[in-house]
Residue frames relative to the residue before (quaternion, step in Angstrom):
aa qw qx qy qz dx dy dz
M 1.0000 0.0000 0.0000 0.0000 0.00 0.00 0.00
T 0.6527 0.5320 -0.3224 0.4325 3.56 0.93 -0.83
L 0.6599 0.5232 -0.3114 0.4402 3.57 1.02 -0.74
T 0.7717 0.3724 -0.1938 0.4777 3.60 1.02 -0.69
E 0.5030 0.6796 -0.4313 0.3148 3.62 1.15 -0.31
G 0.6657 0.4999 -0.3044 0.4630 3.59 0.94 -0.81
V 0.6363 0.5257 -0.3240 0.4624 3.56 1.03 -0.78
G 0.6516 0.5193 -0.3137 0.4553 3.59 0.96 -0.84
K 0.6777 0.4790 -0.2942 0.4741 3.57 0.93 -0.87
A 0.6226 0.5239 -0.3430 0.4693 3.59 1.04 -0.69
Y 0.6461 0.5166 -0.3195 0.4621 3.58 0.98 -0.81
V 0.6382 0.5178 -0.3259 0.4673 3.58 0.98 -0.85
S 0.6652 0.4994 -0.3165 0.4560 3.59 0.94 -0.79
L 0.6484 0.5196 -0.3224 0.4535 3.61 1.12 -0.57
I 0.7625 0.3951 -0.2147 0.4652 3.59 0.94 -0.83
S 0.6436 0.5355 -0.3377 0.4301 3.61 1.18 -0.25
A 0.5357 -0.5902 0.4938 0.3476 3.52 -1.23 0.54
K 0.5814 -0.6342 0.3829 0.3364 3.58 -0.96 0.85
N 0.7060 0.4559 -0.2795 0.4644 3.60 0.98 -0.71
R 0.7314 0.3571 -0.2268 0.5348 3.64 1.26 -0.15
M 0.2939 0.8072 -0.4797 0.1790 3.59 1.24 0.28
A 0.6526 0.5185 -0.3230 0.4482 3.61 0.93 -0.84
T 0.6288 0.5250 -0.3297 0.4693 3.59 1.05 -0.72
F 0.6668 0.4962 -0.3037 0.4658 3.57 0.93 -0.86
F 0.6399 0.5096 -0.3278 0.4726 3.58 1.02 -0.75
G 0.6394 0.5255 -0.3216 0.4600 3.58 1.02 -0.74
I 0.6611 0.4896 -0.2994 0.4833 3.57 0.95 -0.88
Y 0.6331 0.5353 -0.3256 0.4546 3.58 0.96 -0.87
Q 0.6992 0.4684 -0.2794 0.4623 3.58 0.82 -0.97
M 0.6306 0.5351 -0.3339 0.4522 3.59 1.03 -0.77
V 0.6724 0.4870 -0.2943 0.4734 3.59 0.89 -0.94
L 0.6408 0.5288 -0.3170 0.4576 3.57 0.98 -0.85
D 0.6904 0.4782 -0.2816 0.4641 3.59 0.91 -0.89
I 0.6329 0.5123 -0.3347 0.4744 3.60 1.01 -0.72
C 0.6622 0.4956 -0.3043 0.4725 3.59 0.95 -0.85
T 0.6305 0.5259 -0.3293 0.4663 3.59 1.04 -0.74
F 0.6264 0.5364 -0.3314 0.4584 3.58 1.01 -0.79
F 0.7165 0.4442 -0.2662 0.4674 3.58 0.78 -0.99
A 0.6055 0.5374 -0.3572 0.4659 3.59 1.10 -0.60
S 0.6607 0.4918 -0.3052 0.4781 3.59 0.98 -0.80
L 0.6320 0.5243 -0.3259 0.4686 3.57 1.01 -0.78
F 0.6670 0.4988 -0.2945 0.4687 3.58 0.91 -0.93
A 0.6485 0.5078 -0.3181 0.4695 3.59 0.97 -0.82
G 0.6467 0.5148 -0.3165 0.4654 3.58 1.01 -0.75
L 0.6454 0.5085 -0.3169 0.4738 3.57 1.02 -0.75
L 0.6338 0.5127 -0.3311 0.4752 3.58 0.99 -0.79
W 0.6484 0.5235 -0.3070 0.4596 3.58 0.95 -0.91
T 0.7108 0.4771 -0.2613 0.4460 3.58 0.85 -1.00
Y 0.8101 0.3349 -0.1555 0.4553 3.57 0.74 -1.03
Y 0.7388 0.3383 -0.2342 0.5338 3.61 1.20 -0.25
S 0.6620 -0.4332 0.3231 0.5193 3.58 0.29 -1.22
F 0.6483 -0.5189 0.3786 0.4089 3.54 -1.26 0.21
Q 0.6409 0.5324 -0.3213 0.4500 3.60 1.21 -0.38
A 0.5307 0.6875 -0.3905 0.3051 3.59 1.15 -0.56
P 0.6818 0.4708 -0.3344 0.4490 3.69 0.77 -0.79
F 0.6581 0.5066 -0.3116 0.4617 3.59 1.05 -0.73
T 0.6289 0.5181 -0.3238 0.4809 3.56 1.06 -0.74
F 0.6524 0.5097 -0.3049 0.4708 3.56 0.93 -0.91
G 0.6585 0.5110 -0.3023 0.4625 3.60 0.93 -0.88
S 0.6465 0.5171 -0.3140 0.4648 3.57 1.00 -0.79
I 0.6532 0.5094 -0.3069 0.4686 3.56 0.96 -0.87
M 0.6599 0.5001 -0.3065 0.4696 3.59 0.96 -0.85
A 0.6372 0.5200 -0.3287 0.4643 3.62 1.03 -0.72
I 0.6440 0.5068 -0.3194 0.4759 3.58 1.00 -0.77
I 0.6484 0.5031 -0.3148 0.4768 3.60 0.96 -0.83
A 0.6552 0.5092 -0.3148 0.4608 3.61 0.93 -0.86
T 0.6369 0.5205 -0.3276 0.4650 3.59 0.98 -0.80
F 0.6445 0.5197 -0.3084 0.4684 3.57 0.96 -0.89
L 0.6750 0.4958 -0.2967 0.4588 3.59 0.91 -0.93
F 0.6262 0.5293 -0.3393 0.4611 3.60 0.99 -0.76
I 0.6630 0.4988 -0.3101 0.4641 3.58 0.91 -0.87
V 0.6910 0.4820 -0.2853 0.4568 3.58 0.82 -0.98
L 0.6981 0.4703 -0.2835 0.4595 3.59 0.86 -0.92
E 0.6233 0.5311 -0.3413 0.4615 3.58 1.08 -0.62
K 0.6498 0.5037 -0.3141 0.4748 3.59 1.01 -0.76
N 0.6829 0.4797 -0.2844 0.4718 3.60 1.02 -0.78
K 0.5604 0.6396 -0.3719 0.3721 3.57 1.20 -0.45
S 0.7564 0.3939 -0.2132 0.4767 3.58 0.95 -0.83
């Protein structure tokens, strides 16, 4: 999270209108925090009802899928 937080905020500052930047930062942070809450809840449910390895396995699978999508979408972009 620490490695990507600055990049996300820089991106928000690039795409937002200068007179509404604070609003965009607020919306960005709110969405990020809500998603973090539900991700933690889901990981806790996986841990409780399946095994302690389930959240890590799920996270690994999602990272592999995201990497694949980034590669495919980047190639289709040009």
